[in-house]
PDB file of N, CA, C, O and CB in Angstrom:
ATOM      1  N   MET A   1       0.820  -1.189   0.008  1.00  0.00           N
ATOM      2  CA  MET A   1       0.001   0.005   0.010  1.00  0.00           C
ATOM      3  C   MET A   1       0.876   1.246  -0.004  1.00  0.00           C
ATOM      4  O   MET A   1       0.638   2.152  -0.802  1.00  0.00           O
ATOM      5  CB  MET A   1      -0.925   0.017   1.220  1.00  0.00           C
ATOM      6  N   TRP A   2       1.867   1.310   0.845  1.00  0.00           N
ATOM      7  CA  TRP A   2       2.696   2.523   0.919  1.00  0.00           C
ATOM      8  C   TRP A   2       3.491   2.713  -0.373  1.00  0.00           C
ATOM      9  O   TRP A   2       3.787   3.843  -0.763  1.00  0.00           O
ATOM     10  CB  TRP A   2       3.659   2.450   2.131  1.00  0.00           C
ATOM     11  N   TYR A   3       3.840   1.590  -1.044  1.00  0.00           N
ATOM     12  CA  TYR A   3       4.588   1.717  -2.282  1.00  0.00           C
ATOM     13  C   TYR A   3       3.724   2.405  -3.340  1.00  0.00           C
ATOM     14  O   TYR A   3       4.218   3.266  -4.067  1.00  0.00           O
ATOM     15  CB  TYR A   3       5.062   0.331  -2.778  1.00  0.00           C
ATOM     16  N   ARG A   4       2.471   2.050  -3.436  1.00  0.00           N
ATOM     17  CA  ARG A   4       1.579   2.675  -4.399  1.00  0.00           C
ATOM     18  C   ARG A   4       1.387   4.158  -4.092  1.00  0.00           C
ATOM     19  O   ARG A   4       1.364   4.989  -5.001  1.00  0.00           O
ATOM     20  CB  ARG A   4       0.230   1.961  -4.410  1.00  0.00           C
ATOM     21  N   GLN A   5       1.253   4.482  -2.818  1.00  0.00           N
ATOM     22  CA  GLN A   5       1.134   5.910  -2.414  1.00  0.00           C
ATOM     23  C   GLN A   5       2.380   6.664  -2.803  1.00  0.00           C
ATOM     24  O   GLN A   5       2.294   7.782  -3.312  1.00  0.00           O
ATOM     25  CB  GLN A   5       0.894   6.047  -0.886  1.00  0.00           C
ATOM     26  N   LEU A   6       3.535   6.078  -2.573  1.00  0.00           N
ATOM     27  CA  LEU A   6       4.797   6.701  -2.951  1.00  0.00           C
ATOM     28  C   LEU A   6       4.852   6.926  -4.454  1.00  0.00           C
ATOM     29  O   LEU A   6       5.245   7.995  -4.923  1.00  0.00           O
ATOM     30  CB  LEU A   6       5.982   5.840  -2.498  1.00  0.00           C
ATOM     31  N   GLN A   7       4.451   5.901  -5.205  1.00  0.00           N
ATOM     32  CA  GLN A   7       4.474   5.994  -6.654  1.00  0.00           C
ATOM     33  C   GLN A   7       3.571   7.135  -7.171  1.00  0.00           C
ATOM     34  O   GLN A   7       3.960   7.880  -8.070  1.00  0.00           O
ATOM     35  CB  GLN A   7       4.039   4.660  -7.262  1.00  0.00           C
ATOM     36  N   ILE A   8       2.379   7.259  -6.598  1.00  0.00           N
ATOM     37  CA  ILE A   8       1.440   8.312  -6.978  1.00  0.00           C
ATOM     38  C   ILE A   8       2.010   9.681  -6.660  1.00  0.00           C
ATOM     39  O   ILE A   8       1.914  10.597  -7.477  1.00  0.00           O
ATOM     40  CB  ILE A   8       0.100   8.121  -6.267  1.00  0.00           C
ATOM     41  N   VAL A   9       2.594   9.831  -5.498  1.00  0.00           N
ATOM     42  CA  VAL A   9       3.151  11.130  -5.102  1.00  0.00           C
ATOM     43  C   VAL A   9       4.319  11.519  -6.003  1.00  0.00           C
ATOM     44  O   VAL A   9       4.415  12.664  -6.446  1.00  0.00           O
ATOM     45  CB  VAL A   9       3.608  11.095  -3.633  1.00  0.00           C
ATOM     46  N   VAL A  10       5.218  10.550  -6.276  1.00  0.00           N
ATOM     47  CA  VAL A  10       6.368  10.851  -7.111  1.00  0.00           C
ATOM     48  C   VAL A  10       5.932  11.192  -8.533  1.00  0.00           C
ATOM     49  O   VAL A  10       6.449  12.140  -9.124  1.00  0.00           O
ATOM     50  CB  VAL A  10       7.340   9.673  -7.122  1.00  0.00           C
ATOM     51  N   GLU A  11       4.997  10.440  -9.083  1.00  0.00           N
ATOM     52  CA  GLU A  11       4.527  10.715 -10.430  1.00  0.00           C
ATOM     53  C   GLU A  11       3.854  12.091 -10.501  1.00  0.00           C
ATOM     54  O   GLU A  11       4.087  12.855 -11.438  1.00  0.00           O
ATOM     55  CB  GLU A  11       3.555   9.620 -10.887  1.00  0.00           C
ATOM     56  N   GLY A  12       3.019  12.397  -9.500  1.00  0.00           N
ATOM     57  CA  GLY A  12       2.336  13.698  -9.479  1.00  0.00           C
ATOM     58  C   GLY A  12       3.289  14.852  -9.375  1.00  0.00           C
ATOM     59  O   GLY A  12       3.128  15.861 -10.060  1.00  0.00           O
ATOM     60  N   ALA A  13       4.291  14.716  -8.518  1.00  0.00           N
ATOM     61  CA  ALA A  13       5.282  15.770  -8.321  1.00  0.00           C
ATOM     62  C   ALA A  13       6.132  15.944  -9.577  1.00  0.00           C
ATOM     63  O   ALA A  13       6.491  17.065  -9.940  1.00  0.00           O
ATOM     64  CB  ALA A  13       6.176  15.451  -7.109  1.00  0.00           C
ATOM     65  N   THR A  14       6.451  14.840 -10.233  1.00  0.00           N
ATOM     66  CA  THR A  14       7.262  14.915 -11.435  1.00  0.00           C
ATOM     67  C   THR A  14       6.497  15.582 -12.566  1.00  0.00           C
ATOM     68  O   THR A  14       7.064  16.371 -13.322  1.00  0.00           O
ATOM     69  CB  THR A  14       7.718  13.526 -11.855  1.00  0.00           C
ATOM     70  N   GLN A  15       5.219  15.272 -12.682  1.00  0.00           N
ATOM     71  CA  GLN A  15       4.416  15.854 -13.743  1.00  0.00           C
ATOM     72  C   GLN A  15       4.200  17.350 -13.576  1.00  0.00           C
ATOM     73  O   GLN A  15       4.210  18.100 -14.553  1.00  0.00           O
ATOM     74  CB  GLN A  15       3.094  15.164 -13.809  1.00  0.00           C
ATOM     75  N   CYS A  16       4.002  17.787 -12.316  1.00  0.00           N
ATOM     76  CA  CYS A  16       3.750  19.210 -12.122  1.00  0.00           C
ATOM     77  C   CYS A  16       5.005  20.000 -11.807  1.00  0.00           C
ATOM     78  O   CYS A  16       4.961  21.229 -11.769  1.00  0.00           O
ATOM     79  CB  CYS A  16       2.757  19.403 -11.025  1.00  0.00           C
ATOM     80  N   GLY A  17       6.156  19.306 -11.573  1.00  0.00           N
ATOM     81  CA  GLY A  17       7.397  19.967 -11.348  1.00  0.00           C
ATOM     82  C   GLY A  17       7.517  20.646  -9.984  1.00  0.00           C
ATOM     83  O   GLY A  17       8.304  21.579  -9.823  1.00  0.00           O
ATOM     84  N   ASP A  18       6.732  20.177  -8.989  1.00  0.00           N
ATOM     85  CA  ASP A  18       6.744  20.774  -7.661  1.00  0.00           C
ATOM     86  C   ASP A  18       7.434  19.862  -6.689  1.00  0.00           C
ATOM     87  O   ASP A  18       6.856  18.852  -6.288  1.00  0.00           O
ATOM     88  CB  ASP A  18       5.335  21.079  -7.186  1.00  0.00           C
ATOM     89  N   ASP A  19       8.650  20.177  -6.291  1.00  0.00           N
ATOM     90  CA  ASP A  19       9.382  19.304  -5.380  1.00  0.00           C
ATOM     91  C   ASP A  19       8.906  19.458  -3.934  1.00  0.00           C
ATOM     92  O   ASP A  19       9.263  18.634  -3.092  1.00  0.00           O
ATOM     93  CB  ASP A  19      10.873  19.593  -5.469  1.00  0.00           C
ATOM     94  N   MET A  20       8.117  20.482  -3.621  1.00  0.00           N
ATOM     95  CA  MET A  20       7.583  20.626  -2.251  1.00  0.00           C
ATOM     96  C   MET A  20       6.616  19.500  -1.922  1.00  0.00           C
ATOM     97  O   MET A  20       6.483  19.125  -0.757  1.00  0.00           O
ATOM     98  CB  MET A  20       6.876  21.986  -2.084  1.00  0.00           C
ATOM     99  N   ILE A  21       5.949  18.965  -2.909  1.00  0.00           N
ATOM    100  CA  ILE A  21       5.043  17.834  -2.681  1.00  0.00           C
ATOM    101  C   ILE A  21       5.850  16.656  -2.142  1.00  0.00           C
ATOM    102  O   ILE A  21       5.463  16.020  -1.161  1.00  0.00           O
ATOM    103  CB  ILE A  21       4.291  17.438  -3.997  1.00  0.00           C
ATOM    104  N   LEU A  22       6.985  16.373  -2.803  1.00  0.00           N
ATOM    105  CA  LEU A  22       7.823  15.279  -2.358  1.00  0.00           C
ATOM    106  C   LEU A  22       8.416  15.525  -0.982  1.00  0.00           C
ATOM    107  O   LEU A  22       8.442  14.634  -0.133  1.00  0.00           O
ATOM    108  CB  LEU A  22       8.918  15.043  -3.347  1.00  0.00           C
ATOM    109  N   ARG A  23       8.884  16.725  -0.778  1.00  0.00           N
ATOM    110  CA  ARG A  23       9.480  17.063   0.538  1.00  0.00           C
ATOM    111  C   ARG A  23       8.457  16.867   1.650  1.00  0.00           C
ATOM    112  O   ARG A  23       8.759  16.270   2.683  1.00  0.00           O
ATOM    113  CB  ARG A  23      10.002  18.530   0.552  1.00  0.00           C
ATOM    114  N   ARG A  24       7.246  17.372   1.430  1.00  0.00           N
ATOM    115  CA  ARG A  24       6.196  17.263   2.444  1.00  0.00           C
ATOM    116  C   ARG A  24       5.850  15.804   2.681  1.00  0.00           C
ATOM    117  O   ARG A  24       5.643  15.390   3.821  1.00  0.00           O
ATOM    118  CB  ARG A  24       4.939  18.050   2.022  1.00  0.00           C
ATOM    119  N   PHE A  25       5.787  15.035   1.626  1.00  0.00           N
ATOM    120  CA  PHE A  25       5.455  13.605   1.767  1.00  0.00           C
ATOM    121  C   PHE A  25       6.494  12.879   2.607  1.00  0.00           C
ATOM    122  O   PHE A  25       6.155  12.159   3.546  1.00  0.00           O
ATOM    123  CB  PHE A  25       5.345  12.936   0.387  1.00  0.00           C
ATOM    124  N   PHE A  26       7.772  13.077   2.258  1.00  0.00           N
ATOM    125  CA  PHE A  26       8.816  12.364   3.006  1.00  0.00           C
ATOM    126  C   PHE A  26       8.959  12.856   4.416  1.00  0.00           C
ATOM    127  O   PHE A  26       9.213  12.061   5.321  1.00  0.00           O
ATOM    128  CB  PHE A  26      10.132  12.489   2.309  1.00  0.00           C
ATOM    129  N   ILE A  27       8.805  14.144   4.634  1.00  0.00           N
ATOM    130  CA  ILE A  27       8.950  14.675   5.978  1.00  0.00           C
ATOM    131  C   ILE A  27       7.774  14.261   6.848  1.00  0.00           C
ATOM    132  O   ILE A  27       7.965  13.886   8.005  1.00  0.00           O
ATOM    133  CB  ILE A  27       9.073  16.195   5.942  1.00  0.00           C
ATOM    134  N   ASP A  28       6.566  14.322   6.312  1.00  0.00           N
ATOM    135  CA  ASP A  28       5.393  14.054   7.136  1.00  0.00           C
ATOM    136  C   ASP A  28       4.940  12.604   7.047  1.00  0.00           C
ATOM    137  O   ASP A  28       5.114  11.836   7.993  1.00  0.00           O
ATOM    138  CB  ASP A  28       4.261  14.963   6.730  1.00  0.00           C
ATOM    139  N   ASP A  29       4.362  12.230   5.918  1.00  0.00           N
ATOM    140  CA  ASP A  29       3.714  10.928   5.791  1.00  0.00           C
ATOM    141  C   ASP A  29       4.658   9.749   5.924  1.00  0.00           C
ATOM    142  O   ASP A  29       4.442   8.869   6.756  1.00  0.00           O
ATOM    143  CB  ASP A  29       3.024  10.846   4.486  1.00  0.00           C
ATOM    144  N   PHE A  30       5.699   9.727   5.113  1.00  0.00           N
ATOM    145  CA  PHE A  30       6.581   8.583   5.096  1.00  0.00           C
ATOM    146  C   PHE A  30       7.306   8.421   6.447  1.00  0.00           C
ATOM    147  O   PHE A  30       7.417   7.312   6.969  1.00  0.00           O
ATOM    148  CB  PHE A  30       7.593   8.722   3.956  1.00  0.00           C
ATOM    149  N   TYR A  31       7.788   9.527   6.993  1.00  0.00           N
ATOM    150  CA  TYR A  31       8.519   9.459   8.249  1.00  0.00           C
ATOM    151  C   TYR A  31       7.610   8.982   9.361  1.00  0.00           C
ATOM    152  O   TYR A  31       8.004   8.125  10.152  1.00  0.00           O
ATOM    153  CB  TYR A  31       9.121  10.817   8.601  1.00  0.00           C
ATOM    154  N   LYS A  32       6.403   9.516   9.440  1.00  0.00           N
ATOM    155  CA  LYS A  32       5.469   9.097  10.490  1.00  0.00           C
ATOM    156  C   LYS A  32       5.130   7.616  10.355  1.00  0.00           C
ATOM    157  O   LYS A  32       5.068   6.907  11.360  1.00  0.00           O
ATOM    158  CB  LYS A  32       4.181   9.940  10.434  1.00  0.00           C
ATOM    159  N   CYS A  33       4.914   7.141   9.144  1.00  0.00           N
ATOM    160  CA  CYS A  33       4.603   5.722   8.956  1.00  0.00           C
ATOM    161  C   CYS A  33       5.757   4.854   9.408  1.00  0.00           C
ATOM    162  O   CYS A  33       5.557   3.862  10.109  1.00  0.00           O
ATOM    163  CB  CYS A  33       4.272   5.429   7.493  1.00  0.00           C
ATOM    164  N   TRP A  34       6.981   5.226   9.005  1.00  0.00           N
ATOM    165  CA  TRP A  34       8.151   4.448   9.395  1.00  0.00           C
ATOM    166  C   TRP A  34       8.322   4.469  10.911  1.00  0.00           C
ATOM    167  O   TRP A  34       8.566   3.433  11.530  1.00  0.00           O
ATOM    168  CB  TRP A  34       9.415   4.990   8.704  1.00  0.00           C
ATOM    169  N   PHE A  35       8.192   5.661  11.507  1.00  0.00           N
ATOM    170  CA  PHE A  35       8.413   5.797  12.945  1.00  0.00           C
ATOM    171  C   PHE A  35       7.374   4.979  13.730  1.00  0.00           C
ATOM    172  O   PHE A  35       7.719   4.321  14.712  1.00  0.00           O
ATOM    173  CB  PHE A  35       8.352   7.287  13.359  1.00  0.00           C
ATOM    174  N   ASN A  36       6.140   5.020  13.312  1.00  0.00           N
ATOM    175  CA  ASN A  36       5.095   4.237  13.991  1.00  0.00           C
ATOM    176  C   ASN A  36       5.363   2.750  13.873  1.00  0.00           C
ATOM    177  O   ASN A  36       5.176   2.005  14.835  1.00  0.00           O
ATOM    178  CB  ASN A  36       3.715   4.561  13.414  1.00  0.00           C
ATOM    179  N   TRP A  37       5.801   2.311  12.694  1.00  0.00           N
ATOM    180  CA  TRP A  37       6.162   0.896  12.529  1.00  0.00           C
ATOM    181  C   TRP A  37       7.352   0.535  13.420  1.00  0.00           C
ATOM    182  O   TRP A  37       7.344  -0.494  14.096  1.00  0.00           O
ATOM    183  CB  TRP A  37       6.493   0.589  11.049  1.00  0.00           C
ATOM    184  N   ALA A  38       8.360   1.384  13.413  1.00  0.00           N
ATOM    185  CA  ALA A  38       9.588   1.102  14.169  1.00  0.00           C
ATOM    186  C   ALA A  38       9.309   1.058  15.674  1.00  0.00           C
ATOM    187  O   ALA A  38       9.893   0.244  16.389  1.00  0.00           O
ATOM    188  CB  ALA A  38      10.664   2.165  13.862  1.00  0.00           C
ATOM    189  N   LYS A  39       8.426   1.923  16.149  1.00  0.00           N
ATOM    190  CA  LYS A  39       8.100   1.917  17.591  1.00  0.00           C
ATOM    191  C   LYS A  39       7.531   0.587  18.026  1.00  0.00           C
ATOM    192  O   LYS A  39       7.778   0.152  19.151  1.00  0.00           O
ATOM    193  CB  LYS A  39       7.107   3.029  17.925  1.00  0.00           C
ATOM    194  N   SER A  40       6.793  -0.054  17.185  1.00  0.00           N
ATOM    195  CA  SER A  40       6.115  -1.272  17.589  1.00  0.00           C
ATOM    196  C   SER A  40       6.870  -2.560  17.203  1.00  0.00           C
ATOM    197  O   SER A  40       6.570  -3.634  17.726  1.00  0.00           O
ATOM    198  CB  SER A  40       4.744  -1.293  16.984  1.00  0.00           C
ATOM    199  N   HIS A  41       7.839  -2.450  16.296  1.00  0.00           N
ATOM    200  CA  HIS A  41       8.493  -3.669  15.796  1.00  0.00           C
ATOM    201  C   HIS A  41       9.981  -3.763  16.066  1.00  0.00           C
ATOM    202  O   HIS A  41      10.574  -4.819  15.847  1.00  0.00           O
ATOM    203  CB  HIS A  41       8.279  -3.775  14.346  1.00  0.00           C
ATOM    204  N   ARG A  42      10.589  -2.715  16.524  1.00  0.00           N
ATOM    205  CA  ARG A  42      12.052  -2.752  16.684  1.00  0.00           C
ATOM    206  C   ARG A  42      12.426  -2.485  18.133  1.00  0.00           C
ATOM    207  O   ARG A  42      12.072  -1.453  18.703  1.00  0.00           O
ATOM    208  CB  ARG A  42      12.738  -1.717  15.757  1.00  0.00           C
ATOM    209  N   ALA A  43      13.129  -3.411  18.701  1.00  0.00           N
ATOM    210  CA  ALA A  43      13.523  -3.298  20.123  1.00  0.00           C
ATOM    211  C   ALA A  43      14.495  -2.135  20.327  1.00  0.00           C
ATOM    212  O   ALA A  43      14.449  -1.471  21.363  1.00  0.00           O
ATOM    213  CB  ALA A  43      14.170  -4.620  20.617  1.00  0.00           C
ATOM    214  N   ASP A  44      15.375  -1.880  19.354  1.00  0.00           N
ATOM    215  CA  ASP A  44      16.330  -0.793  19.532  1.00  0.00           C
ATOM    216  C   ASP A  44      15.641   0.536  19.521  1.00  0.00           C
ATOM    217  O   ASP A  44      16.061   1.438  20.246  1.00  0.00           O
ATOM    218  CB  ASP A  44      17.390  -0.828  18.464  1.00  0.00           C
ATOM    219  N   VAL A  45      14.586   0.710  18.724  1.00  0.00           N
ATOM    220  CA  VAL A  45      13.834   1.977  18.733  1.00  0.00           C
ATOM    221  C   VAL A  45      13.041   2.098  20.031  1.00  0.00           C
ATOM    222  O   VAL A  45      12.962   3.185  20.603  1.00  0.00           O
ATOM    223  CB  VAL A  45      12.877   2.067  17.503  1.00  0.00           C
ATOM    224  N   GLN A  46      12.459   1.011  20.499  1.00  0.00           N
ATOM    225  CA  GLN A  46      11.736   1.078  21.761  1.00  0.00           C
ATOM    226  C   GLN A  46      12.658   1.479  22.909  1.00  0.00           C
ATOM    227  O   GLN A  46      12.284   2.273  23.772  1.00  0.00           O
ATOM    228  CB  GLN A  46      11.077  -0.262  22.061  1.00  0.00           C
ATOM    229  N   GLU A  47      13.875   0.916  22.907  1.00  0.00           N
ATOM    230  CA  GLU A  47      14.838   1.273  23.938  1.00  0.00           C
ATOM    231  C   GLU A  47      15.267   2.742  23.837  1.00  0.00           C
ATOM    232  O   GLU A  47      15.394   3.427  24.851  1.00  0.00           O
ATOM    233  CB  GLU A  47      16.057   0.367  23.843  1.00  0.00           C
ATOM    234  N   LEU A  48      15.482   3.207  22.639  1.00  0.00           N
ATOM    235  CA  LEU A  48      15.853   4.603  22.407  1.00  0.00           C
ATOM    236  C   LEU A  48      14.762   5.546  22.949  1.00  0.00           C
ATOM    237  O   LEU A  48      15.061   6.539  23.611  1.00  0.00           O
ATOM    238  CB  LEU A  48      16.086   4.856  20.892  1.00  0.00           C
ATOM    239  N   LEU A  49      13.515   5.221  22.660  1.00  0.00           N
ATOM    240  CA  LEU A  49      12.400   6.061  23.120  1.00  0.00           C
ATOM    241  C   LEU A  49      12.264   5.999  24.634  1.00  0.00           C
ATOM    242  O   LEU A  49      11.955   7.005  25.273  1.00  0.00           O
ATOM    243  CB  LEU A  49      11.082   5.626  22.455  1.00  0.00           C
ATOM    244  N   ALA A  50      12.489   4.841  25.203  1.00  0.00           N
ATOM    245  CA  ALA A  50      12.390   4.704  26.668  1.00  0.00           C
ATOM    246  C   ALA A  50      13.465   5.533  27.363  1.00  0.00           C
ATOM    247  O   ALA A  50      13.237   6.078  28.444  1.00  0.00           O
ATOM    248  CB  ALA A  50      12.516   3.221  27.086  1.00  0.00           C
ATOM    249  N   ASN A  51      14.629   5.625  26.742  1.00  0.00           N
ATOM    250  CA  ASN A  51      15.735   6.379  27.348  1.00  0.00           C
ATOM    251  C   ASN A  51      15.677   7.866  27.009  1.00  0.00           C
ATOM    252  O   ASN A  51      16.337   8.667  27.671  1.00  0.00           O
ATOM    253  CB  ASN A  51      17.069   5.806  26.891  1.00  0.00           C
ATOM    254  N   ASN A  52      14.906   8.254  25.996  1.00  0.00           N
ATOM    255  CA  ASN A  52      14.820   9.639  25.563  1.00  0.00           C
ATOM    256  C   ASN A  52      13.350  10.020  25.273  1.00  0.00           C
ATOM    257  O   ASN A  52      12.944  10.099  24.114  1.00  0.00           O
ATOM    258  CB  ASN A  52      15.704   9.863  24.309  1.00  0.00           C
ATOM    259  N   PRO A  53      12.574  10.251  26.322  1.00  0.00           N
ATOM    260  CA  PRO A  53      11.152  10.531  26.136  1.00  0.00           C
ATOM    261  C   PRO A  53      10.863  11.760  25.294  1.00  0.00           C
ATOM    262  O   PRO A  53       9.767  11.893  24.749  1.00  0.00           O
ATOM    263  CB  PRO A  53      10.505  10.691  27.458  1.00  0.00           C
ATOM    264  N   ILE A  54      11.831  12.663  25.178  1.00  0.00           N
ATOM    265  CA  ILE A  54      11.618  13.887  24.361  1.00  0.00           C
ATOM    266  C   ILE A  54      11.456  13.498  22.883  1.00  0.00           C
ATOM    267  O   ILE A  54      10.769  14.210  22.149  1.00  0.00           O
ATOM    268  CB  ILE A  54      12.826  14.899  24.533  1.00  0.00           C
ATOM    269  N   LEU A  55      12.051  12.415  22.431  1.00  0.00           N
ATOM    270  CA  LEU A  55      11.879  11.947  21.032  1.00  0.00           C
ATOM    271  C   LEU A  55      10.437  11.563  20.802  1.00  0.00           C
ATOM    272  O   LEU A  55       9.841  11.928  19.789  1.00  0.00           O
ATOM    273  CB  LEU A  55      12.812  10.737  20.715  1.00  0.00           C
ATOM    274  N   GLU A  56       9.871  10.821  21.751  1.00  0.00           N
ATOM    275  CA  GLU A  56       8.476  10.407  21.607  1.00  0.00           C
ATOM    276  C   GLU A  56       7.564  11.614  21.553  1.00  0.00           C
ATOM    277  O   GLU A  56       6.631  11.659  20.752  1.00  0.00           O
ATOM    278  CB  GLU A  56       8.063   9.487  22.755  1.00  0.00           C
ATOM    279  N   LYS A  57       7.826  12.577  22.391  1.00  0.00           N
ATOM    280  CA  LYS A  57       7.000  13.772  22.446  1.00  0.00           C
ATOM    281  C   LYS A  57       7.111  14.590  21.142  1.00  0.00           C
ATOM    282  O   LYS A  57       6.100  15.093  20.653  1.00  0.00           O
ATOM    283  CB  LYS A  57       7.406  14.632  23.652  1.00  0.00           C
ATOM    284  N   ASN A  58       8.284  14.725  20.593  1.00  0.00           N
ATOM    285  CA  ASN A  58       8.502  15.564  19.409  1.00  0.00           C
ATOM    286  C   ASN A  58       8.205  14.852  18.104  1.00  0.00           C
ATOM    287  O   ASN A  58       7.763  15.499  17.155  1.00  0.00           O
ATOM    288  CB  ASN A  58       9.915  16.054  19.386  1.00  0.00           C
ATOM    289  N   TYR A  59       8.426  13.561  18.016  1.00  0.00           N
ATOM    290  CA  TYR A  59       8.370  12.903  16.711  1.00  0.00           C
ATOM    291  C   TYR A  59       7.297  11.827  16.586  1.00  0.00           C
ATOM    292  O   TYR A  59       7.142  11.252  15.508  1.00  0.00           O
ATOM    293  CB  TYR A  59       9.690  12.298  16.414  1.00  0.00           C
ATOM    294  N   ALA A  60       6.568  11.541  17.625  1.00  0.00           N
ATOM    295  CA  ALA A  60       5.565  10.486  17.513  1.00  0.00           C
ATOM    296  C   ALA A  60       4.252  11.018  16.979  1.00  0.00           C
ATOM    297  O   ALA A  60       3.296  10.258  16.823  1.00  0.00           O
ATOM    298  CB  ALA A  60       5.342   9.826  18.856  1.00  0.00           C
TER     299      ALA A  60
END
């Protein structure tokens, strides 16, 4: 599912020549999806968040 969304965003941004669409997608949508997955599936990320609660507050 995320691959298709990425493909649509990249194609749309390429066609209209607006790189801000890509920047916004990677900064907001893609990063949040990855971070939410990592929080629940990776022990190293869970440990990092447990030791640095400010990360959870700012980036979750």
